[in-house]
C-alpha positions as a printed NumPy array, in Angstrom:
array([[209.656, 211.236,  51.077],
       [211.351, 211.142,  54.375],
       [209.861, 213.418,  57.088],
       [211.143, 217.133,  56.829],
       [210.762, 220.159,  59.11 ],
       [210.714, 223.613,  58.172],
       [213.226, 226.217,  56.83 ],
       [213.188, 228.992,  59.311],
       [213.349, 232.562,  57.907],
       [213.865, 236.109,  59.144],
       [210.877, 237.69 ,  60.986],
       [209.662, 234.624,  62.455],
       [208.491, 233.192,  59.182],
       [209.076, 229.573,  57.979],
       [208.644, 227.437,  54.768],
       [207.62 , 223.942,  55.757],
       [209.39 , 221.318,  53.887],
       [206.953, 218.466,  54.058],
       [206.232, 219.192,  50.104],
       [208.35 , 220.345,  47.294],
       [208.93 , 224.132,  47.414],
       [209.678, 226.13 ,  44.46 ],
       [212.177, 229.319,  44.579],
       [211.85 , 231.318,  41.428],
       [214.974, 232.882,  39.898],
       [214.691, 236.543,  39.349],
       [218.185, 237.985,  37.977],
       [217.974, 241.823,  37.855],
       [221.51 , 241.593,  35.875],
       [222.321, 242.42 ,  32.434],
       [224.734, 239.328,  31.958],
       [223.235, 236.154,  33.729],
       [223.594, 233.057,  31.545],
       [219.888, 232.597,  30.72 ],
       [217.707, 235.532,  31.971],
       [220.277, 238.468,  31.859],
       [218.801, 241.646,  30.622],
       [215.308, 240.62 ,  30.53 ],
       [214.168, 242.855,  33.603],
       [215.939, 246.223,  32.811],
       [213.655, 248.087,  35.225],
       [211.778, 247.682,  38.551],
       [208.383, 247.572,  36.811],
       [209.654, 244.754,  34.607],
       [211.005, 242.946,  37.554],
       [208.032, 243.364,  39.589],
       [205.829, 241.794,  36.901],
       [208.009, 238.907,  36.319],
       [207.936, 238.335,  40.219],
       [204.152, 238.568,  40.503],
       [203.87 , 236.095,  37.587],
       [206.208, 233.657,  39.379],
       [204.145, 234.058,  42.576],
       [200.748, 233.585,  40.808],
       [202.28 , 230.484,  39.117],
       [202.99 , 228.856,  42.328],
       [206.365, 230.092,  43.49 ],
       [206.772, 229.782,  47.262],
       [209.878, 232.142,  47.373],
       [211.573, 234.586,  45.055],
       [215.446, 234.509,  44.654],
       [216.456, 238.093,  43.352],
       [220.149, 238.614,  42.553],
       [221.95 , 241.617,  41.278],
       [225.466, 239.858,  40.308],
       [225.726, 237.039,  37.635],
       [227.608, 234.034,  38.946],
       [227.988, 232.469,  35.375],
       [231.567, 231.37 ,  34.526],
       [233.473, 234.343,  33.193],
       [231.166, 236.967,  34.889],
       [232.686, 240.252,  36.227],
       [232.32 , 240.939,  39.781],
       [229.888, 243.7  ,  40.755],
       [230.426, 245.973,  43.801],
       [228.037, 245.984,  46.748],
       [226.613, 249.296,  45.99 ],
       [225.747, 248.299,  42.412],
       [224.215, 245.213,  43.747],
       [222.084, 247.174,  46.387],
       [220.877, 249.652,  43.625],
       [219.632, 246.627,  41.515],
       [218.094, 244.442,  44.171],
       [216.695, 246.695,  46.991],
       [214.137, 248.64 ,  44.761],
       [212.663, 245.197,  43.608],
       [212.401, 243.706,  46.901],
       [210.718, 246.705,  48.274],
       [208.366, 246.828,  45.206],
       [207.39 , 243.105,  45.865],
       [206.929, 243.607,  49.424],
       [204.409, 246.391,  48.618],
       [202.383, 244.46 ,  46.296],
       [202.626, 241.045,  48.15 ],
       [203.423, 241.724,  51.844],
       [203.473, 238.078,  52.51 ],
       [205.882, 236.987,  49.739],
       [209.127, 235.096,  50.778],
       [212.05 , 236.806,  49.238],
       [215.745, 235.445,  49.294],
       [218.731, 237.653,  48.003],
       [221.324, 236.156,  45.94 ],
       [224.658, 237.754,  47.195],
       [227.906, 236.966,  48.749],
       [228.099, 240.369,  50.367],
       [227.02 , 241.157,  53.567],
       [226.155, 244.826,  52.927],
       [223.881, 243.682,  50.285],
       [222.235, 240.993,  52.35 ],
       [221.679, 243.651,  55.263],
       [219.992, 246.07 ,  52.877],
       [217.956, 243.205,  51.251],
       [216.759, 242.096,  54.692],
       [215.89 , 245.651,  55.715],
       [213.851, 245.876,  52.499],
       [211.856, 242.863,  53.224],
       [213.875, 239.886,  52.233],
       [214.052, 236.995,  54.91 ],
       [216.89 , 234.695,  53.549],
       [220.302, 234.962,  51.89 ],
       [221.459, 232.766,  49.044],
       [225.338, 232.631,  49.465],
       [227.136, 230.913,  46.655],
       [230.272, 231.377,  48.545],
       [228.94 , 229.605,  51.717],
       [229.921, 232.529,  53.896],
       [233.67 , 232.627,  52.733],
       [233.873, 235.508,  50.659],
       [232.614, 237.973,  53.384],
       [233.39 , 237.375,  57.005],
       [230.472, 239.402,  58.25 ],
       [227.963, 237.12 ,  56.451],
       [227.384, 234.568,  58.801],
       [227.143, 236.816,  61.961],
       [224.614, 238.932,  59.982],
       [222.488, 236.052,  59.078],
       [222.617, 234.91 ,  62.87 ],
       [221.841, 238.266,  64.226],
       [218.708, 238.876,  61.727],
       [217.546, 235.11 ,  62.16 ],
       [217.618, 234.854,  58.423],
       [217.507, 231.521,  56.402],
       [220.701, 230.922,  54.563],
       [221.852, 228.802,  51.596],
       [225.332, 227.576,  51.788],
       [226.634, 226.415,  48.161],
       [229.879, 224.577,  47.079],
       [231.926, 226.265,  44.639],
       [235.381, 225.695,  43.764],
       [236.538, 229.184,  42.357],
       [234.819, 232.579,  42.064],
       [232.843, 233.221,  38.532],
       [235.883, 234.974,  36.862],
       [238.14 , 231.588,  37.346],
       [235.17 , 229.096,  36.459],
       [234.324, 227.46 ,  33.18 ],
       [230.889, 226.017,  31.942],
       [230.794, 222.361,  32.88 ],
       [231.109, 221.478,  29.1  ],
       [234.458, 223.387,  28.675],
       [236.723, 221.977,  31.123],
       [239.816, 220.528,  29.255],
       [240.255, 218.155,  32.107],
       [238.074, 217.206,  34.921],
       [238.555, 219.351,  37.963],
       [240.297, 217.208,  40.718],
       [238.593, 216.675,  44.088],
       [240.963, 213.721,  45.185],
       [242.801, 215.762,  47.585],
       [239.812, 217.243,  49.173],
       [238.084, 213.824,  49.381],
       [241.053, 211.839,  50.627],
       [240.422, 212.315,  54.365],
       [236.659, 212.307,  53.963],
       [234.983, 209.878,  56.683],
       [232.087, 209.043,  54.084],
       [231.661, 206.052,  52.029],
       [234.882, 205.552,  50.001],
       [232.471, 204.047,  47.104],
       [231.276, 207.578,  46.433],
       [233.   , 209.801,  43.771],
       [235.635, 212.016,  45.055],
       [233.588, 215.057,  44.016],
       [230.706, 213.663,  46.093],
       [232.662, 213.135,  49.216],
       [234.489, 216.424,  48.991],
       [231.257, 218.523,  48.459],
       [229.564, 216.692,  51.293],
       [232.488, 217.288,  53.675],
       [232.626, 220.982,  52.578],
       [229.   , 221.644,  52.873],
       [228.714, 219.899,  56.413],
       [231.715, 221.958,  57.511],
       [230.387, 225.22 ,  56.44 ],
       [226.892, 224.42 ,  57.912],
       [228.755, 223.581,  61.31 ],
       [230.793, 227.13 ,  61.006],
       [227.174, 228.679,  60.657],
       [226.187, 227.24 ,  63.84 ],
       [229.424, 228.454,  65.442],
       [228.613, 231.936,  64.205],
       [225.222, 231.737,  65.86 ],
       [222.886, 230.747,  63.08 ],
       [220.063, 228.605,  64.264],
       [220.256, 225.11 ,  62.926],
       [216.739, 225.267,  61.21 ],
       [217.914, 228.271,  59.195],
       [220.461, 226.401,  57.093],
       [220.215, 224.885,  53.584],
       [222.916, 223.274,  51.655],
       [223.466, 223.39 ,  47.843],
       [225.993, 221.155,  45.938],
       [226.798, 223.876,  43.33 ],
       [226.021, 221.674,  40.355],
       [228.061, 223.039,  37.447],
       [230.051, 225.258,  39.681],
       [233.794, 224.074,  39.333],
       [232.451, 220.604,  38.087],
       [232.51 , 218.984,  34.652],
       [229.509, 217.066,  33.29 ],
       [230.478, 213.679,  34.713],
       [230.926, 215.346,  38.166],
       [227.721, 217.077,  38.164],
       [226.087, 213.715,  37.049],
       [228.001, 211.925,  39.994],
       [226.47 , 214.429,  42.415],
       [223.021, 213.93 ,  41.16 ],
       [223.177, 210.176,  41.392],
       [224.466, 210.42 ,  44.995],
       [221.698, 212.926,  45.921],
       [220.625, 210.625,  48.709],
       [224.185, 210.924,  50.323],
       [223.546, 214.712,  50.703],
       [220.029, 214.29 ,  51.839],
       [221.617, 211.899,  54.665],
       [223.499, 214.739,  56.239],
       [220.198, 215.942,  57.721],
       [220.478, 219.311,  56.102],
       [217.729, 220.375,  53.691],
       [219.217, 220.366,  50.285],
       [218.523, 222.848,  47.543],
       [218.237, 221.814,  43.855],
       [219.519, 224.558,  41.545],
       [219.987, 222.969,  38.174],
       [217.92 , 225.206,  36.195],
       [218.702, 225.303,  32.397],
       [222.629, 224.457,  33.389],
       [225.249, 223.632,  30.61 ],
       [225.496, 220.089,  31.923],
       [221.851, 219.611,  31.214],
       [222.434, 220.832,  27.802],
       [225.047, 218.437,  27.261],
       [223.011, 215.486,  28.536],
       [219.942, 216.502,  26.407],
       [221.64 , 217.858,  23.344],
       [219.955, 221.033,  23.791],
       [222.031, 224.101,  23.067],
       [220.134, 227.091,  24.205],
       [219.681, 227.589,  27.98 ],
       [216.197, 228.725,  27.623],
       [215.107, 225.445,  25.807],
       [216.428, 223.279,  28.557],
       [212.969, 222.903,  30.389],
       [212.382, 219.125,  29.82 ],
       [215.966, 218.323,  30.902],
       [215.654, 220.404,  34.   ],
       [212.53 , 219.118,  35.019],
       [213.694, 215.536,  34.604],
       [216.59 , 216.323,  37.014],
       [214.293, 218.124,  39.373],
       [211.824, 215.101,  39.647],
       [214.571, 212.727,  40.213],
       [215.754, 214.918,  43.072],
       [212.351, 215.29 ,  44.518],
       [212.209, 211.519,  44.5  ],
       [215.528, 211.287,  46.26 ],
       [214.329, 213.575,  49.087],
       [214.951, 217.02 ,  48.015],
       [212.473, 219.608,  49.102],
       [213.764, 223.096,  47.739],
       [213.885, 223.703,  43.837],
       [215.418, 227.034,  42.46 ],
       [214.104, 227.307,  38.822],
       [213.246, 229.63 ,  36.037],
       [210.199, 227.844,  34.773],
       [207.764, 227.864,  37.843],
       [204.468, 226.562,  36.46 ],
       [206.115, 223.468,  34.854],
       [207.939, 222.567,  37.913],
       [204.964, 222.961,  40.112],
       [202.921, 220.428,  37.907],
       [205.761, 218.062,  37.713],
       [207.009, 218.161,  41.343],
       [203.205, 217.881,  42.59 ],
       [203.067, 214.547,  40.773],
       [206.409, 213.3  ,  42.047],
       [205.47 , 214.132,  45.525],
       [202.118, 212.272,  45.024],
       [204.397, 209.076,  43.772],
       [206.057, 208.928,  47.282],
       [202.728, 209.283,  49.509],
       [200.831, 206.607,  51.202],
       [197.616, 208.129,  49.72 ],
       [198.638, 207.318,  46.3  ],
       [199.431, 203.722,  47.199],
       [196.193, 203.223,  48.913],
       [194.368, 204.74 ,  45.936],
       [196.203, 202.342,  43.572],
       [194.045, 199.67 ,  45.019],
       [190.718, 201.104,  43.714],
       [189.056, 200.488,  40.497],
       [188.82 , 203.445,  37.891],
       [186.514, 203.469,  34.724],
       [187.897, 205.613,  32.189]])
């Protein structure tokens, strides 16, 4: 792994990136693709949050609006009613817990930050609400900027595209390696542009993380191309988030239909991303990822290489 710094968060907090960091998914929604409806009340969500932290999660990502393909949009007031009580409950039980809010709406992000969150996971990369990046800047919050081609209501699962979404026009003027697939060049160009826009809005450089949005507006082959070219994203210098947990393209590659059963495929992708230099992992299955990523991190350390020369008797 290359040297990495830290992800700066609201309240003067930070998450060092010298080792893989796990962000546990907690969707307090009725319609998310894998865990929708599992946590109908605050107590249910709190138990899940505490379990994730006990299993080794470094941060919780709490969302009140599904981003699965075909999902209906949820207004800001409803999102606030869903996420704020959960954030407050976690903050009371575990005052030191790091919490991100998964939203594209500045009003929701502001309420979440007031309740104890320290970062915003914006799948629209600040394009859906002009107030988002100035808010993040004013609060010193961490922010994840994701690439997506269209909003959820216009999207499809990666396995359901009749033809591959075209990225030729978006990649055509890219200054990056022409050998990369158009989707890689387009996504990298977009994310660098949005990161720079965040800086212009006053967001500190150390607060920004980028996410290629695997499965969002991409078919299976395009998601695979982005995975293979993960080093090209890491080379931008922005910390990269791996958010592949249980997604449809993993089901297509592994032959596993039910999202909840895609653990092995998800872990395989996460380990590959870790070996390519990714430090942040947004996942449903915390314990399995903690174990696998600890091993993957050790494989890149000098300590393990030195230890390999020793003799062991089994």
